[in-house]
C-alpha positions as CSV (number, residue, x, y, z in Angstrom):
1,M,113.6,33.4,73.5
2,N,117.0,31.5,73.8
3,S,118.3,32.2,70.3
4,I,118.0,34.6,67.4
5,R,119.3,34.7,63.8
6,V,120.2,38.2,62.6
7,D,121.0,39.4,59.1
8,S,124.3,41.3,58.7
9,P,124.3,43.2,55.4
10,A,127.2,44.4,53.4
11,K,127.3,48.1,52.5
12,L,128.3,50.3,49.5
13,N,129.9,53.7,49.8
14,L,128.2,55.4,46.9
15,F,129.9,58.7,47.7
16,L,133.0,58.6,49.8
17,A,135.0,61.8,50.2
18,I,138.0,61.7,52.5
19,T,138.4,65.4,53.5
20,A,141.3,65.6,56.0
21,R,143.5,63.7,58.4
22,R,142.6,64.4,62.1
23,A,145.0,65.0,64.9
24,D,143.9,61.7,66.5
25,G,145.1,59.7,63.5
26,Y,141.6,59.1,62.1
27,H,140.3,60.8,58.9
28,D,137.3,63.0,58.4
29,L,134.9,61.9,55.7
30,V,131.6,62.7,54.0
31,S,130.0,59.6,52.7
32,L,126.6,58.4,51.3
33,V,126.3,54.8,52.3
34,A,123.6,52.2,51.4
35,P,123.2,48.7,52.9
36,L,122.7,45.8,50.6
37,A,120.2,42.9,50.6
38,W,123.1,40.5,50.7
39,G,125.7,39.7,53.4
40,D,126.4,37.5,56.4
41,R,124.0,36.0,59.0
42,L,124.7,35.7,62.7
43,L,123.1,33.1,65.0
44,A,123.2,34.0,68.7
45,E,122.3,31.3,71.3
46,K,122.1,31.8,75.0
47,T,124.6,29.8,77.1
48,G,125.7,29.9,80.7
49,Q,128.2,32.7,80.9
50,G,130.7,34.4,78.6
51,F,130.8,34.9,74.9
52,S,132.2,32.6,72.2
53,L,132.3,32.7,68.4
54,E,132.2,29.9,65.7
55,C,132.8,30.4,62.0
56,A,133.6,28.0,59.2
57,D,135.9,30.6,57.6
58,P,139.4,30.0,59.0
59,R,140.4,33.6,58.3
60,I,138.0,34.9,60.9
61,P,139.6,35.5,64.3
62,R,137.7,34.0,67.3
63,D,139.4,36.0,70.0
64,G,138.9,39.5,71.4
65,T,140.1,41.1,68.2
66,N,136.9,40.1,66.5
67,L,134.4,42.9,66.4
68,I,131.5,40.5,67.3
69,L,133.2,39.7,70.6
70,R,134.2,43.3,71.1
71,A,130.6,44.4,70.6
72,A,129.4,41.8,73.1
73,A,131.9,43.0,75.7
74,A,130.8,46.6,75.1
75,F,127.1,45.6,75.4
76,Q,127.7,43.9,78.7
77,A,129.6,46.9,80.0
78,A,126.9,49.3,79.0
79,T,123.9,47.3,80.2
80,G,125.2,45.1,83.0
81,W,123.7,42.1,81.4
82,R,125.5,39.0,82.6
83,G,124.1,36.3,80.2
84,G,126.3,34.2,78.0
85,V,126.0,33.8,74.2
86,R,127.5,31.6,71.6
87,F,127.7,33.3,68.2
88,T,127.8,31.4,64.9
89,L,128.7,33.5,61.9
90,E,127.7,32.5,58.4
91,K,130.3,34.4,56.4
92,R,129.7,35.6,52.9
93,I,131.1,39.1,52.9
94,P,134.8,38.8,52.1
95,V,137.5,40.2,54.4
96,G,139.4,43.2,53.3
97,A,136.8,44.1,50.7
98,G,135.6,47.6,51.8
99,L,132.1,46.2,52.2
100,G,131.9,46.7,56.0
101,G,131.6,43.1,56.9
102,G,133.3,43.3,60.3
103,S,131.4,46.4,61.3
104,S,128.1,44.9,60.2
105,N,128.8,41.8,62.2
106,A,129.4,43.9,65.3
107,V,126.0,45.7,65.0
108,A,124.3,42.4,64.3
109,A,125.8,41.1,67.5
110,L,124.5,44.2,69.4
111,R,121.0,43.7,67.9
112,A,121.0,40.0,68.8
113,L,122.2,40.7,72.4
114,N,119.6,43.5,72.8
115,H,116.9,41.1,71.8
116,L,118.1,38.2,74.1
117,A,118.4,40.7,77.0
118,S,114.8,41.9,76.5
119,R,115.7,45.2,74.8
120,P,117.4,47.3,77.5
121,L,118.6,49.7,74.7
122,D,116.8,51.8,72.1
123,D,118.5,52.7,68.8
124,A,120.2,55.7,70.3
125,G,121.8,53.4,72.9
126,L,122.9,50.9,70.3
127,L,124.3,53.8,68.2
128,K,126.4,55.1,71.1
129,I,127.9,51.6,71.6
130,A,128.4,51.1,67.9
131,A,130.3,54.4,67.5
132,G,132.8,53.3,70.1
133,I,133.6,50.0,68.3
134,G,134.5,51.3,64.8
135,S,134.0,54.1,62.4
136,D,131.7,52.1,60.0
137,C,129.6,50.5,62.8
138,P,127.0,53.4,63.3
139,L,125.8,53.2,59.7
140,F,124.4,49.7,60.2
141,V,122.2,50.6,63.2
142,S,119.4,52.2,61.1
143,G,119.5,49.7,58.2
144,N,118.8,52.4,55.7
145,P,120.9,54.7,53.5
146,V,122.6,57.4,55.5
147,V,125.2,60.1,55.2
148,M,128.2,59.7,57.5
149,R,130.4,62.6,58.7
150,G,133.3,63.1,61.0
151,R,135.1,59.8,61.3
152,G,131.8,58.0,60.7
153,E,130.1,58.6,64.0
154,R,127.8,61.4,62.8
155,I,124.9,59.8,61.0
156,E,122.1,61.6,59.1
157,A,119.2,59.7,57.6
158,L,118.2,60.4,54.0
159,A,114.9,62.1,53.1
160,A,112.3,59.8,51.6
161,E,112.7,61.3,48.1
162,S,116.4,60.6,48.1
163,S,116.1,57.1,49.6
164,V,113.6,56.1,46.9
165,R,116.3,56.7,44.2
166,L,118.5,54.1,45.8
167,S,116.2,51.4,47.3
168,G,115.9,48.3,45.2
169,R,118.6,49.3,42.6
170,R,120.1,46.2,41.2
171,L,123.9,45.8,41.0
172,F,126.8,43.4,40.9
173,V,129.3,43.2,43.7
174,L,132.7,42.0,42.3
175,K,135.9,41.3,44.3
176,P,139.3,40.0,43.1
177,G,141.1,37.3,45.0
178,F,143.4,39.9,46.8
179,E,142.5,42.2,49.7
180,I,143.4,45.8,50.4
181,S,144.1,46.9,54.0
182,T,142.4,50.1,55.1
183,A,145.6,51.4,56.5
184,S,147.5,51.0,53.2
185,A,144.6,52.6,51.3
186,Y,144.8,55.7,53.5
187,A,148.6,55.8,53.2
188,R,148.3,55.9,49.4
189,L,145.7,58.6,49.6
190,A,147.9,60.7,51.9
191,Q,150.8,60.5,49.5
192,R,148.7,62.4,46.9
193,A,149.3,65.8,48.3
194,R,147.6,67.7,45.5
195,D,144.5,65.6,44.8
196,G,144.3,63.0,47.6
197,Y,141.7,64.7,49.8
198,L,138.5,66.4,48.6
199,P,137.7,69.6,50.6
200,E,134.7,69.2,52.9
201,A,132.9,72.2,51.3
202,E,133.2,70.6,47.9
203,A,132.0,67.2,49.2
204,E,129.0,68.8,50.8
205,R,128.3,70.8,47.6
206,R,128.2,67.7,45.5
207,L,125.9,65.8,47.9
208,A,123.6,68.8,48.2
209,A,123.4,69.1,44.4
210,W,122.3,65.4,44.1
211,F,119.8,65.7,47.0
212,G,118.4,68.8,45.4
213,D,117.7,67.2,42.0
214,A,114.9,64.6,42.5
215,S,115.4,63.4,39.0
216,A,119.1,62.6,39.4
217,P,119.7,58.8,39.4
218,A,122.2,57.1,41.8
219,E,124.9,57.2,39.0
220,E,125.2,60.9,39.3
221,V,126.3,60.9,42.9
222,L,129.0,58.2,42.6
223,F,132.5,59.2,43.9
224,N,135.2,57.6,45.9
225,S,138.5,59.3,47.0
226,F,140.2,55.9,47.1
227,E,139.3,54.9,43.5
228,R,142.0,56.7,41.5
229,P,145.0,55.8,43.6
230,T,143.7,52.2,44.1
231,F,143.1,51.7,40.4
232,E,146.6,53.0,39.7
233,R,148.1,50.6,42.2
234,F,146.2,47.5,41.4
235,M,146.0,47.1,37.6
236,A,143.6,44.1,37.8
237,L,140.8,46.6,38.7
238,P,141.1,49.0,35.6
239,V,141.6,45.9,33.4
240,L,138.2,44.5,34.4
241,S,136.7,48.0,34.4
242,E,137.5,48.4,30.7
243,R,136.3,44.9,29.7
244,I,133.0,45.2,31.6
245,R,132.4,48.7,30.0
246,V,133.1,47.4,26.5
247,R,131.2,44.2,26.8
248,F,128.1,45.3,28.9
249,G,128.2,49.1,29.1
250,L,128.5,49.0,32.8
251,V,130.8,51.2,34.9
252,L,132.9,49.7,37.7
253,H,133.3,51.6,40.9
254,L,135.3,51.0,44.1
255,S,133.4,50.5,47.3
256,G,135.0,51.8,50.5
257,S,138.8,51.4,50.5
258,G,138.5,48.3,48.3
259,S,139.2,45.8,46.9
260,A,135.5,45.1,46.2
261,C,133.9,47.0,43.3
262,F,130.3,47.3,42.2
263,A,128.5,48.0,39.0
264,L,125.0,49.4,39.0
265,L,122.5,47.7,36.6
266,P,119.9,49.6,34.6
267,P,116.4,49.6,36.1
268,S,115.4,46.8,33.8
269,G,117.4,44.3,31.7
270,G,121.2,44.2,31.8
271,P,123.5,41.2,31.6
272,S,122.9,38.0,33.5
273,V,125.0,37.0,36.5
274,D,126.4,34.1,34.5
275,E,127.6,36.4,31.7
276,V,129.3,38.8,34.2
277,E,130.8,35.9,36.2
278,A,132.4,34.5,33.1
279,L,134.0,37.8,32.2
280,V,135.2,38.4,35.8
281,R,136.7,35.0,36.1
282,E,138.5,35.4,32.8
283,A,140.0,38.6,34.1
284,W,140.5,37.9,37.8
285,G,140.6,34.1,38.0
286,P,138.6,31.5,39.9
287,S,139.0,33.1,43.3
288,A,137.0,36.2,42.4
289,L,133.6,36.9,44.0
290,V,130.6,37.7,41.9
291,A,127.2,38.5,43.5
292,E,124.1,40.0,42.1
293,T,122.0,41.9,44.7
294,R,120.2,45.2,45.3
295,M,120.3,48.1,47.7
296,A,118.0,47.5,50.7
């Protein structure tokens, strides 16, 4: 096979507790993460030698700073494969949204290369490379909901009875026209000396309580350390949150470090995407993103 097209899903941090800052500058976290049935797509086509990237979105870098090309270089170093590939990225996940787009793209590139190179790596090998590229990359290797620990490199799969409470849940992904850098989000969190970080023991207690109650819906596990300082800093977020609560009875939550938010829909019914889109654009303007999807 000379080409392959790979899905590159967005993700939601349903539970995201930042527990401490590490000596190496990274942060420790405990997070329950679910991939979505919505995201980018990556086409990988064999060429002579070297790696290149094409994308219609002008904001996407095409040099070695792009995680797709970094992943390709890491794959080559790990396997010794000397083939060349041209990547074409169909971009839907917005940049700076906290939806894991760049990390997902990197893992999609690893999967595509592994296929084109006749699968020299198993999932454990892909996971090892992914962990070296970025903190969010390992979670995309399994394609299922996981718990992340450490700086994101320690991955634990969910038990079947927990995954079933997430799989297929419908939701809206909403993003305003502005972006939030991860570095600035962590800086705001660190400034909140008293309530910025959630102790690891408390984070684990909350997750264990949800896992231990098979009747508890996804709504009962939702938490994000970034949400309070981010909603305080960017007033467009709480403004829409209140409007969407009053109008539709939905609760808006931050995903990752923002600026994207999500609102879980009831198992049946709920507002249409057109109704929500009208309200979002009234609050956030025409540049806002509105997507209806589900957890994978």
